[in-house]
N, C-alpha and C positions, 0 to 999 in steps of 0.2 A: 331808773337807777336802782341797783341792788347794792346794799351796803352791809358789811359784816362788822359788828362790834364784838371783839373777842378778848378784850383786856380782862374781863371778869371770868373768862373761861380757862385762863392759864392755870390758876390755882397752884397746886403742888407739882405741876409738870414743867415749870419754867426752865429748870436746868436741862431737862430732856428736850425741850423745845429748841434749844440752841444747837442740838446735835442731830435733829431729825431730818434736816434738809437733804443730806446725801441719800438716806433711805428713800425719801420721796422721789428723788431724781431717778433712782434705779427703778422704782415702780412706774414712774412716768415713761421711762425708756421701754419698759416691758409693754406698757399700754400701746405705745406707738409701733413697736415691733409686731404685736398681735394685729394691729390695724393694717399695717402694710402687708402682712401675710394673709390677710383676708379672714382671720380667725374671728374678729369682731367687726361689726358693721355699724354700731350705733353712732360712732363719731362722724360717719358720712351722712347721716340722715338730715342734719340741718341744711345741707347743700342740695337736697333733693328737689326735683321738679314737681310742682303741684298741678300741672296741666291735666293729667289724666283724672286725678281726684276731682278737680273742679268741674270737668266736663261730665263726669258721671253724676255728680251732685245735680248739675243743671238738668240732666236727663231725668233723674228720679223726681226732682222737684216740680217737673212739669205736670205731674199727675198725682203726687202725694204731698201730704202736709205734715206728717208726723213720722218719727223714726223710733223703731224698736231695735235696740242693740242686744243681740243674743251672744253673750260671751262671758268669760269669767276671769278674774285675776288680771294679768297683764293685757288681756284682750278687751277689758272694759274699764278698768280703773282710771287710766290716763285720759281717755275721752270723756268719761263721766266727770272727772276732776275739772277739765277745761270748760266743758259746756256749762256745768253748774257754777263754777267759780266766776265765770264771765257773764253770768246772768242770762244764759240762752236756753234754759231748760224747759221752756214751755213747749209741750208736744214731744218731749224726749223721754223715753222709757228704757230701762235696762233690765234685762232678764239674765241675771247672773246665777243666783241661788236657784236650786230646784225645789224650793219650798212652794208647794202648790198654791198657798194663799197669795203669794206675790204674783205668780204667773197668771192665775185666774183674775186677780184684780186688774192687771194690765189689759188682759183680753176684754174685760168688761168696760174698760175706759176708752179704748181706741176705736176708731172706725176702720175696720180691716181693709176696706176698699181704698182708703186714702192713706195707707201706712206703708212706709218703706221698711222692710225687714232686713237687717244687716247681721249676718252670721259671721262671727270672727273666732278663729282657732288656728294657731300656727300649725299644730300637728294635724289638724283636720279631723281629730277623733276624740276631743275632750268630752268625757261622758256627760257632764252637766250641760254643756253647750248642745250636744247632739240631742239630749233628752228634751231640752226646752224647744229646740227646732222641731222635734217630732210632735211636741205638744201643740205648737202653734200652726203646724203645717196645714191642718184641715181648714183653717180660716184664711189662708193666703189665696187670693183670687187668681193671681197671675204670676208667672215667673218673672215678669217685668218688675214686680215689686221687690224682688230679692237682689241682694248684693252679698257675695261671699268673699271674705278676706282670709286668705290662708296661704300655705306654702305654694310657691309657683309651679311645683312639679308633682308633688306626692300628697298622699293622704286621702281619706274618704271624701272630704268636702271638695277637694280639687277634682276628683273624678266625677263626683255628683254634679258639680257645676258644668263640667265639660259635656257630660252625657245629657244634660237637660238645658243647655244653652243659656246658662245664668251668668249675668255680669259678675266679674271678679276683679279684685285687686290683690297684689302679692304682699306677703310678709317676707322680708328679706331672710334667707336661710341662716345667715350669720348674726341675726339679731334675736336674742331671747325675748319672749313675750313681755317681760317686765321692763325691758329697755326699748320697747317698740312704739312708744307714744308719739314719736315724731315721724313714724312711718304711716302708710295708709291705715293701719290699725287705729291710730288716733285721729289722723287728719281727715278721713272721710266723714266720720260722725261729727267732728268739729265743724267742718265746712258745711255739711248739710244743715246744721243748726245755726249757721250764720256767724261762726267764729272766723276771723280773718287769719287763715292758716299761713299765709305768707308772712304776716307779722310775727306769728308764733315762731316760725323758722328763723326770721331775722333776729329775734331776741336770742334764740339758741346760738346762732352764729356769733353774735357779739360776745356772748358769755364764753363760748368755746375758745375764742381768741385769748381771753384772760386765763382760761384753764390750760392753755398751752405755754404760758410763761413759766420758765424754770426758776422761779424765785418765790420763796414761801410767802413773804408779806404781800405779794402782788397777785397771787393765784388763789381764788376763792375755793376751788376744789381741794387744793393742797392744805389750806387752813382747816377746812372741815375734816378732811382725812386725818391730819396730824392731831387735832384736838381729840377726836374720838379714839384714835389708835393709842395715844399716850395715856389717856384716862382709862381705857380698857386695860392696858398693861398694869395700871395702878388699882385695878379692882372695880372700876365703874363699868359693870357689864350691862347696864340699862341705859338706853338713849331715849329721852323724852322729847317730843316735838309738840310745842304748844303755841299755835297762832292766836293772836288777838284780832281775829277777823274770821267770822264764821264761814265766809266764802272760801277760806283756805282749808276747811275741814277735810274735803276730799283729796286735797294735795297731800295731807298727812297720811291718809289711807293709801294713796299711791306710793308714797315714800316708805311706809311701813312694809309693804310687800317687797319693794326693791331691797331694803336693808335686810329683812329677815331671810328672804329666799336666796339672796346672793351671798350672804356672809355666815349663815348658820350651818357650818359644816365641820366635820372632823373634831367635834367637841369644842369648836371655836365659835365666836360670834358675839353679837351684842343685841339684846332684846329691845326692839323698838316699841315705844308706848305712845299712844295718841292721847292728847289732852287738848282742850279748847279753853282759851281765856275769854271771858272771866268765869265761865261756868265751872270749870274744874278747879278754880281756886277754892270752891266749896265742896270738893270731893276728893282731890288728890294732893293739894299743896301741903296739908298737914303731914302727910307721909314724906314728901320731898324735903320739907324743912326739918322735921324732927325724927325721921326714921333713919334707916341705914344710909350711909353716904356711898351709895353704889350707883349713882346716876350722874349723867351729864345732860343738861337741859338746853334745848334750843327754843328760844322765844321768837316769834315772828310778828312783825308789826307792819301795817300798811299806813303810810303817812297821810295820804289823801283818801278818805273813806267815801268820797263822792256824795252819797246821801247822808244827811245828818238831821238832827232835830234838837231844838232848844228846849230847856227845861223850865216849865212855868213855876212860879212861886207856890209853895204848899204850906209851909209852917216856918216859924222862927228857927226851930231846931235844924232845919235843912236849908237855911237861907244861903249857906255857902255854895249850894248847888244851883240855886236859882240864877238863870241867865247863862249858865254854862250849857254845853251840848253833850249829847251822849258820847260822841267821840272823845271829848275831853275827859269824861269819866272813865272811858275805856283805856285811854292813854295813861291816866293817873293810876289805874288799877295795874296795868302792866309794869309801870315804874315801881310801884310799891311792892309788887310781887317779886320783881327782879332784885330789888334792894334787900328784901327779906331772905331770899335764896342765897345771895352773895354773903350776907351777914352770917348765915348758917353754914358757910363753907361749901356750898354747892356750885360747881362750875356752870356758868351761864353764857351761852353764845346767843347773840341777838342778830337776827336777819331782818333788815329793814327794806321795805319796798316803797318807793315814792308813790306808787299807785298799783292797783291790780288790773293789769290789762294783758293783751296777747303777748307783747314783747317780754314783759316781766315774768309771765308764766313760762314762756319758752326758755328764758334764762335759768329759772329754777330747775326745770326738767334736766337740762344738760349738766348743770353744775352738780346736782346730786347724783346723776348717773356716773359722772367722772369720779366723784368722791367715793362712790360705792366700789367702783372697779379698782381704784387705787388702794383702798383699804383692804380689799380682798387680796391683792398682791402682797401687801405688807404682812398680812396674816398667813401667807403661804398657802392659800386655797384658791380654787378656781371660782371666781365670782359669777361665772356665766352658766353653770349647770345647776341642777336641783335634784340630786340623787335621793334626798330624803322624801321627796314627793312621790316617787315612782312606786314604792312598795304599797302605799295606801291605794294607789290606782289599781295595782294588780289584784289586791284583795277585794276591792270593790267589783272589778270585773268578775271575779270568781263568785261572789255573793249573788250577782245579777245573772249568773249562768252563761257567761260568754264562753264560747267554744275555745278549748285550749287552756282554760284556766281552772280546770277541775281540781287540781292539787291546791290551788289558792282558796277555792271554795271550802275544801275540807279544813285547811289551815285556819281560815276565818271562823269556822264553826268551833274548832278546838279552842281558839282564843276566847270566843264568846262564852264557852262553858267555864273556862277558868275565871273570867270576870264575874260570872253570875253564881259561882260556887259559894260566895258569901254575899248575902243580899238582905236588905231590910225593906219590907213593904209597909208604907206609911199610911196609905188610905185605901 
């Protein structure tokens, strides 16, 4: 069960809340129209067939024990979130950044002969992904160890796979990478690592039914959208997500990309911030309680923590803790933090999970994807493109000497000169 407690998130938008439903309905209709027109495909993913994914996993698992996922952003965050959140990360490695320390460390850890290398890029030409693939290519013993997940028809990785007889799975063309966690992009690594992908999709299907209800109080995506939209209009341009469960840390990383890349356009958007309870009570809460009132905060709670430990007596001063469990301390900390935030006028939305398993994670994925899309429509922007990412890619191509990007190389040099025209050397 996923539950939203939003009474303390209404704050100063209560009057607007009463009038927002018609705007949400129009955004919802736009979402369905784009789905029917084939413009967007993420709403179809919960109903996908996992047969091909599971068959390929069985094939690779017959002679490999570990998985190296080579991908970045939407090609890695969803799978990494699910695998790590569900406690399946033993033998799972992600090469996303092109920091050589990380890549070398992975290569020193794995047994190359017993590793399945999974290369994921929708475009088939993501610089970081191709670079990491080139870095590990010499240690791959056989093409049978490889799986490429990319566009079904175009791109370098598609042609490379076809020319070399490498097993592939498709990224649906109408699904942006950050919305692709319920496609083979997320499902293959999940299934390889022992996650029940059918249950993930089942949870997404159940949640999607709720996200199709055209009534604000009954639709979780509408509630999340409305709260963030109305508070954004009232100047709260920062959205904080703070789970009181470390296993949800990577869910926040996944959401952060989804929110930032989908909504930050045309001078609009809401900055997503990651926090972890209780750790960030000791690093960020001072600001949230006593700083600018420019934030809406989502706290996340898992009711059944599965593992727990009782606290042994230590001293009279802390006798009130003796006999309690760590989960009780965690829950009390969440309640205390929520109370302080509300007292200080900060809108607080609480997302409660009865437990953290495949179905609940699948539910969260689809709810926040729907909310992100709807918020984009309300803001009057396209939530499915990322024009602000492309110029950085072009300049990077120029710096690295890619043919056809000579002008970008010169432009990058000119910018670098401007940036270093004023400089301080400290050591």
